[in-house]
C-alpha positions as CSV (number, residue, x, y, z in Angstrom):
1,X,97.5,112.0,110.9
2,X,94.8,113.1,108.4
3,X,92.0,110.8,107.4
4,X,93.4,110.1,103.8
5,X,96.8,109.1,105.2
6,X,95.2,106.8,107.8
7,X,93.2,105.0,105.1
8,X,96.4,104.5,102.9
9,X,98.3,103.3,106.0
10,X,95.5,100.8,107.0
11,X,95.2,99.5,103.4
12,X,99.0,99.0,103.3
13,X,99.0,97.2,106.6
14,X,96.3,94.8,105.5
15,X,99.0,92.4,104.2
16,X,100.6,89.6,106.3
17,X,104.0,90.0,104.6
18,X,104.1,93.7,105.3
19,X,103.2,93.2,108.9
20,X,106.0,90.6,109.2
21,X,108.4,93.1,107.7
22,X,107.3,95.7,110.2
23,X,107.7,93.3,113.0
24,X,111.2,92.5,111.9
25,X,112.1,96.2,111.6
26,X,110.7,96.8,115.0
27,X,113.5,94.7,116.4
28,X,116.3,96.3,114.3
29,X,117.1,98.0,111.1
30,X,117.6,95.6,108.2
31,X,118.5,95.4,104.5
32,X,116.5,93.7,101.8
33,X,118.4,90.5,101.6
34,X,118.3,89.9,105.3
35,X,114.6,90.5,105.4
36,X,114.2,88.1,102.5
37,X,116.1,85.4,104.3
38,X,114.3,85.9,107.5
39,X,110.8,85.9,106.1
40,X,111.5,83.3,103.4
41,X,110.5,85.7,100.6
42,X,112.4,86.8,97.5
43,X,114.3,90.0,97.6
44,X,112.1,91.4,94.8
45,X,109.0,90.7,96.9
46,X,110.6,92.4,99.9
47,X,111.6,95.4,97.8
48,X,108.0,95.7,96.5
49,X,106.5,95.6,100.0
50,X,109.2,98.0,101.4
51,X,108.3,100.5,98.6
52,X,104.6,100.3,99.6
53,X,105.4,100.7,103.2
54,X,107.7,103.7,102.4
55,X,104.9,105.4,100.4
56,X,102.7,105.5,103.4
57,X,105.5,106.6,105.8
58,X,105.8,103.3,107.7
59,X,109.4,102.8,106.9
60,X,112.4,104.9,105.9
61,X,115.8,104.0,104.4
62,X,119.4,105.2,104.7
63,X,122.7,104.1,103.1
64,X,125.4,102.4,105.1
65,X,128.4,101.1,103.2
66,X,127.1,98.8,100.4
67,X,123.6,98.4,101.8
68,X,120.4,100.3,101.9
69,X,119.1,99.9,105.4
70,X,115.4,100.1,106.3
71,X,114.0,101.2,109.6
72,X,110.6,101.5,111.2
73,X,109.1,105.0,111.3
74,X,108.0,104.8,114.9
75,X,106.3,108.2,114.9
76,X,103.8,106.9,112.3
77,X,102.7,104.2,114.7
78,X,102.7,106.5,117.8
79,X,99.4,107.9,116.7
80,X,96.4,106.1,118.3
81,X,93.2,105.1,116.6
82,X,91.5,107.7,118.8
83,X,93.7,110.4,117.5
84,X,92.6,109.5,114.0
85,X,88.9,109.3,114.9
86,X,89.0,112.7,116.6
87,X,90.4,114.4,113.5
88,X,87.9,116.4,111.4
89,X,86.7,114.2,108.6
90,X,86.8,115.4,105.0
91,X,83.2,114.3,104.9
92,X,82.0,115.8,108.1
93,X,80.1,118.7,106.4
94,X,78.6,116.4,103.8
95,X,77.5,114.0,106.6
96,X,76.0,116.9,108.5
97,X,74.0,118.0,105.4
98,X,72.8,114.4,104.9
99,X,71.7,114.2,108.5
100,X,69.9,117.6,108.3
101,X,68.2,116.5,105.0
102,X,67.1,113.2,106.8
103,X,65.7,115.2,109.8
104,X,63.8,117.5,107.5
105,X,62.4,114.5,105.6
106,X,61.1,113.0,108.8
107,X,59.7,116.4,110.0
108,X,57.9,116.8,106.6
109,X,56.5,113.3,106.8
110,X,55.1,113.5,110.3
111,X,54.1,117.1,110.5
112,X,51.3,118.8,108.5
113,X,50.5,122.5,109.1
114,X,52.5,122.4,112.4
115,X,50.5,119.4,113.7
116,X,51.9,115.9,114.4
117,X,50.0,113.5,112.2
118,X,51.1,110.4,114.2
119,X,53.9,109.4,116.6
120,X,56.6,107.5,114.6
121,X,57.1,103.9,115.5
122,X,60.8,104.0,114.8
123,X,62.8,105.3,117.8
124,X,65.2,107.5,115.8
125,X,62.3,109.1,113.9
126,X,60.4,109.6,117.1
127,X,63.4,111.3,118.7
128,X,63.6,113.8,115.8
129,X,59.9,114.6,116.1
130,X,60.2,115.0,119.9
131,X,63.2,117.3,119.5
132,X,61.1,119.4,117.2
133,X,58.3,119.6,119.8
134,X,60.9,120.4,122.6
135,X,61.8,123.6,120.7
136,X,58.4,125.0,121.8
137,X,59.7,125.0,125.5
138,X,62.0,127.8,126.7
139,X,65.3,126.7,128.3
140,X,65.5,127.5,131.9
141,X,61.8,128.0,132.5
142,X,59.8,125.6,134.8
143,X,56.4,124.6,133.4
144,X,53.4,123.1,135.2
145,X,52.1,119.8,133.9
146,X,49.0,121.7,132.7
147,X,51.2,124.1,130.7
148,X,53.3,121.2,129.2
149,X,50.0,119.5,128.2
150,X,48.7,122.6,126.5
151,X,51.9,123.2,124.5
152,X,52.1,119.6,123.4
153,X,48.4,119.5,122.6
154,X,49.1,122.1,120.0
155,X,51.0,119.4,118.1
156,X,49.1,116.3,119.0
157,X,46.2,115.2,121.2
158,X,48.2,112.4,122.8
159,X,50.0,114.8,125.0
160,X,50.5,112.2,127.8
161,X,52.5,109.8,125.6
162,X,54.5,112.6,124.1
163,X,55.3,114.2,127.5
164,X,56.3,110.8,128.9
165,X,58.5,110.1,125.8
166,X,60.1,113.5,126.1
167,X,61.2,112.7,129.6
168,X,62.4,109.2,128.7
169,X,64.4,110.6,125.8
170,X,65.9,113.2,128.2
171,X,64.6,116.1,126.3
172,X,62.7,117.3,129.4
173,X,63.0,116.6,133.1
174,X,60.7,117.0,136.0
175,X,60.4,117.0,139.8
176,X,57.9,118.4,142.4
177,X,58.4,121.9,141.0
178,X,57.3,121.0,137.4
179,X,58.8,120.3,134.0
180,X,61.7,121.9,132.2
181,X,63.5,121.5,128.9
182,X,67.1,120.0,129.1
183,X,67.6,119.5,125.4
184,X,69.5,122.4,124.0
185,X,69.3,121.5,120.3
């Protein structure tokens, strides 16, 4: 189910009468007058709601003798919320551009001529700054603490804090052999 269809379906389902109609149709196929009697609504109201439910693919109809019978489209409801969430969003590219613009704005605000002016107080901004510094380290290479300090000192004199924060943010890791970059971004 694409995002636009999911939005229409959710909007349609945000009505108590429509949910009651669907619950009734879950049990068995019914015609308008029977649904009206069962839910204590007028046939015109039931018809209105059935038209809305039909537009979003929640119900279908078929003729039998004198009646138009309505049934639940079970396939529509077999889709899980997770299936909808993992679908590519129409706005994914736009969101990515917004995120990149925000990252660039943070980098421009905190870096001047390649030097870090100050460590951001906000964690999200600090993460962006630390990711930018992490790019100076090669993937797969083990660095001594002295080498790490020298590289970080090119950005800011507070290399101890930055080194510690890069480890806590899981951009780098360390053991008795030294330090290495684990952030691939």
